[in-house]
C-alpha positions in Angstrom: -27.0 -45.2 60.5 -25.1 -44.1 63.9 -21.7 -45.6 64.0 -21.1 -43.7 67.4 -23.5 -42.4 69.5 -22.9 -41.0 73.1 -25.9 -40.3 75.5 -25.1 -38.4 78.0 -21.7 -39.3 78.5 -19.8 -38.2 82.0 -16.3 -38.8 83.5 -15.5 -37.5 86.7 -12.1 -37.7 88.2 -12.2 -37.1 91.8 -14.0 -33.5 91.9 -12.5 -32.5 88.3 -14.9 -32.9 85.7 -13.0 -34.6 82.5 -16.4 -34.4 80.1 -20.1 -33.6 81.2 -23.3 -35.0 79.6 -21.8 -35.3 76.2 -24.6 -35.9 73.8 -23.2 -36.9 70.1 -23.8 -39.3 67.1 -21.5 -39.9 64.2 -23.2 -41.5 61.2 -21.8 -43.9 58.9 -19.7 -42.3 56.4 -18.8 -39.0 58.4 -15.4 -38.0 58.6 -16.0 -36.2 62.0 -13.7 -33.4 63.7 -13.9 -33.3 67.3 -12.2 -29.9 68.4 -11.2 -28.4 71.4 -8.1 -26.9 73.2 -5.9 -29.0 75.1 -7.5 -30.0 78.2 -11.1 -29.6 77.0 -11.9 -33.4 77.3 -11.3 -34.9 73.9 -8.6 -37.6 74.9 -11.3 -38.4 77.8 -14.0 -38.9 75.3 -11.8 -41.3 72.8 -10.4 -43.4 76.1 -14.2 -44.2 77.0 -15.0 -45.1 73.2 -12.1 -47.5 73.2 -12.7 -48.8 76.8 -9.4 -47.7 78.2 -11.6 -46.0 81.2 -15.3 -46.2 81.9 -17.9 -43.4 82.1 -18.9 -42.0 85.3 -22.6 -42.0 84.0 -23.8 -42.0 80.5 -23.4 -45.0 77.9 -21.6 -45.1 74.5 -23.1 -47.3 71.6 -20.9 -48.4 68.5 -22.6 -49.7 65.4 -25.9 -49.8 67.5 -24.5 -52.0 70.3 -24.0 -50.8 74.0 -20.5 -50.5 75.1 -20.5 -52.1 78.3 -18.5 -55.1 77.8 -15.8 -56.9 75.6 -17.4 -57.6 72.0 -15.2 -59.3 69.7 -17.2 -58.5 66.8 -16.6 -54.6 67.8 -12.9 -55.1 68.1 -12.5 -56.2 64.5 -14.3 -53.4 63.1 -12.2 -50.5 64.8 -9.1 -49.1 64.5 -7.3 -46.8 66.6 -4.7 -44.1 67.5 -4.0 -42.6 71.0 -2.5 -39.4 71.6 0.5 -41.0 72.7 2.0 -44.6 71.6 4.7 -46.5 73.8 6.5 -49.8 72.9 9.0 -52.2 74.0 12.4 -50.5 72.8 13.8 -53.5 71.9 11.1 -54.9 69.3 11.0 -53.7 65.8 8.4 -52.1 64.3 7.6 -55.6 62.0 7.3 -57.5 65.3 5.1 -55.2 66.8 2.9 -55.2 63.6 3.3 -58.8 63.4 1.7 -59.2 67.1 -0.9 -56.6 66.2 -2.0 -58.7 63.1 -2.1 -61.9 65.3 -4.3 -60.2 67.7 -6.8 -59.7 64.7 -6.4 -63.4 63.3 -4.2 -62.2 60.5 -0.6 -62.6 59.2 1.3 -59.6 57.9 0.9 -60.7 54.3 -3.0 -60.8 54.8 -2.8 -57.0 55.2 -2.3 -53.8 53.4 0.8 -52.9 55.9 3.5 -53.0 53.7 1.8 -50.6 51.0 1.3 -48.5 54.1 5.0 -48.5 55.1 6.0 -47.7 51.9 3.6 -44.7 51.6 5.1 -43.3 55.2 8.4 -44.2 54.4 8.5 -46.2 57.5 11.3 -48.8 57.6 9.6 -51.7 59.8 13.2 -53.6 60.3 14.5 -51.0 62.8 14.2 -51.1 66.4 11.7 -49.0 68.5 14.6 -47.4 70.5 15.9 -45.9 67.5 12.5 -44.2 66.5 12.0 -40.6 66.5 8.4 -39.5 67.7 7.3 -39.4 64.1 8.3 -42.8 63.6 6.2 -44.0 66.7 3.3 -42.1 65.3 3.6 -43.8 62.0 4.0 -47.3 63.8 0.8 -46.3 65.6 -1.2 -45.5 62.4 -0.3 -48.8 60.7 -1.4 -50.8 64.2 -4.8 -49.0 63.5 -5.1 -49.7 60.1 -3.6 -52.6 59.1 -6.9 -54.7 59.9 -8.9 -52.8 57.5 -11.4 -51.7 59.9 -15.0 -49.7 59.5 -14.4 -47.2 62.0 -11.3 -45.3 62.7 -11.1 -43.8 66.0 -8.0 -41.2 66.3 -6.8 -38.9 69.2 -4.3 -36.0 67.9 -3.5 -38.3 64.6 -0.9 -35.9 63.3 1.2 -34.5 66.1 4.6 -35.8 65.7 4.4 -36.3 62.0 6.4 -33.9 59.6 4.3 -31.8 57.0 5.0 -33.9 54.1 3.8 -36.9 56.2 0.7 -35.1 57.6 -0.4 -34.8 53.7 0.3 -38.2 53.1 -1.9 -39.2 56.0 -4.7 -36.7 55.1 -4.8 -38.2 51.8 -5.2 -41.8 52.9 -8.0 -40.7 55.4 -9.9 -39.7 52.3 -9.1 -42.7 50.4 -10.2 -44.7 53.2 -13.4 -42.7 53.6 -14.5 -42.9 49.9 -14.1 -46.9 50.6 -16.8 -46.5 53.3 -14.6 -45.8 56.2 -15.9 -43.8 59.1 -13.5 -41.4 60.8 -13.8 -39.8 64.3 -10.6 -37.8 65.4 -9.9 -35.0 67.8 -7.6 -32.3 67.1 -6.7 -28.6 68.3 -5.4 -28.0 64.8 -8.5 -26.5 63.1 -6.8 -26.5 59.8 -6.9 -29.9 60.0 -10.8 -30.1 60.3 -11.0 -27.5 57.3 -9.1 -29.9 55.3 -11.1 -33.3 55.8 -14.3 -33.0 57.7 -18.0 -33.0 56.9 -18.8 -32.8 60.3 -17.3 -31.0 63.6 -18.1 -30.6 67.2 -16.9 -27.9 69.6 -15.8 -29.0 73.1 -14.4 -27.1 75.9 -14.0 -27.6 79.7 -15.8 -31.0 79.2 -19.2 -29.6 77.8 -20.1 -30.1 74.0 -21.1 -26.4 72.6 -22.0 -27.4 69.5 -22.0 -30.0 66.4 -22.5 -28.8 62.8 -22.1 -29.9 59.3 -19.0 -28.2 57.7 -21.3 -26.7 54.8 -23.2 -25.0 57.5 -19.8 -23.4 58.8 -18.3 -22.8 55.5 -21.3 -21.4 54.3 -22.0 -18.7 57.1 -22.4 -15.3 55.3 -19.7 -13.9 57.5 -16.7 -11.4 56.9 -13.7 -10.3 59.2 -12.7 -7.1 59.1 -9.5 -6.2 60.4 -9.0 -2.7 61.0 -6.3 -0.6 62.5 -7.4 2.9 63.4 -4.9 5.7 63.7 -6.1 6.9 67.1 -5.1 3.4 69.0 -7.3 2.5 72.0 -10.1 5.0 70.8 -13.1 3.2 72.8 -15.6 4.8 70.3 -14.9 2.0 67.9 -16.1 -0.8 70.3 -19.0 0.9 71.3 -20.2 1.9 67.5 -20.2 -1.4 66.3 -21.1 -3.1 70.0 -24.6 -4.0 68.2 -23.1 -5.4 64.9 -20.4 -7.7 67.0 -20.6 -7.2 70.7 -17.6 -10.0 70.9 -15.1 -7.8 68.7 -11.6 -8.7 69.4 -8.5 -6.4 69.9 -5.3 -7.6 69.4 -1.9 -5.9 69.1 -3.8 -2.8 67.8 -5.8 -4.5 65.2 -9.8 -4.7 65.7 -10.9 -7.8 64.6 -14.9 -7.4 63.7 -17.0 -10.5 62.4 -20.0 -9.4 60.5 -23.0 -11.4 59.4 -25.1 -9.7 56.6 -24.3 -6.3 57.6 -21.1 -5.5 55.9 -22.0 -2.3 54.4 -23.5 -0.8 57.3 -20.2 -1.9 59.4 -18.0 -0.2 56.8 -20.0 3.0 57.1 -19.3 3.4 60.7 -15.9 2.5 60.8 -14.9 5.0 58.1 -16.2 7.8 60.7 -12.8 7.5 62.2 -9.3 8.1 60.6 -8.0 4.4 59.8 -4.4 3.4 58.9 -5.2 -0.1 57.4 -8.6 -2.4 56.7 -9.0 -5.7 54.8 -11.7 -7.8 54.7 -12.0 -11.5 54.4 -13.9 -14.8 55.0 -13.1 -16.3 58.8 -11.4 -19.3 59.4 -12.6 -21.9 61.3 -10.3 -21.0 63.8 -11.8 -17.4 64.1 -15.4 -18.9 64.1 -14.2 -21.3 66.8 -12.6 -18.7 69.1 -16.0 -16.3 68.4 -18.1 -19.0 69.4 -16.0 -19.9 72.6 -16.1 -15.9 73.7 -19.8 -15.6 72.8 -20.6 -18.9 74.9 -18.3 -17.8 77.9 -19.8 -14.3 77.7 -23.5 -15.4 77.6 -22.6 -17.7 80.6 -21.0 -14.7 82.7 -24.2 -12.8 82.0 -26.5 -15.4 83.6 
């Protein structure tokens, strides 16, 4: 069952493109990472899912229902967190959470919010004006979770949280997912996706580049060779390996060469030249991601 389905979703801001022709499905039970650099269109997409802005064209379905008007039944199923959260400064965290619970027809005692507050070391009795960025983010998380939704839509959920709280948050997301909650979250921190997600989509400049299962990404028979040649800037290295990795990167004297199933051949070519240092490892998701971007851009430029 598709919990989220986007059909040619497009949003223009005047002459500027927010997102364009995004087609994406999120299945029940997914932890789905929506990845891209800042300004890629992640927040615009999420704002349309939450009806905070509306598409120029295309459509969204949530739980199989078209998202073109207010549906109270859908609202109860969805928990959300925006990348930026703003509150009345004179209210306490508890007052805000009571208001949120009431909007769902609940009292705080009927929700797991006290358990979550203890878990995140969050003092509900303090006023918002005293909150750090991290505490404002914790309050937003509690708001999104207190009514026990079936779908979580989160925009950069860990920004502002310290590493310990990030770990607590990841653990909670995994627990919720084990109980059937579907999670769709945007991030530019690729290590978060590696820890959590079973599916991932890459977006850049408002266009969806690819959707993959993490098992496919992690199972790629690829290795990254990091090599420092004795003679810096020698163009022979690039030309000698162009057919193996035409998108090889060169940064601060180190060549980064991604090899898929041709490791022995690549090494035979590399050792023809004097080298200072060499290491071989599996690529991180960030390296796969950036290589993918570079390849897409190069392919586009060659057309």
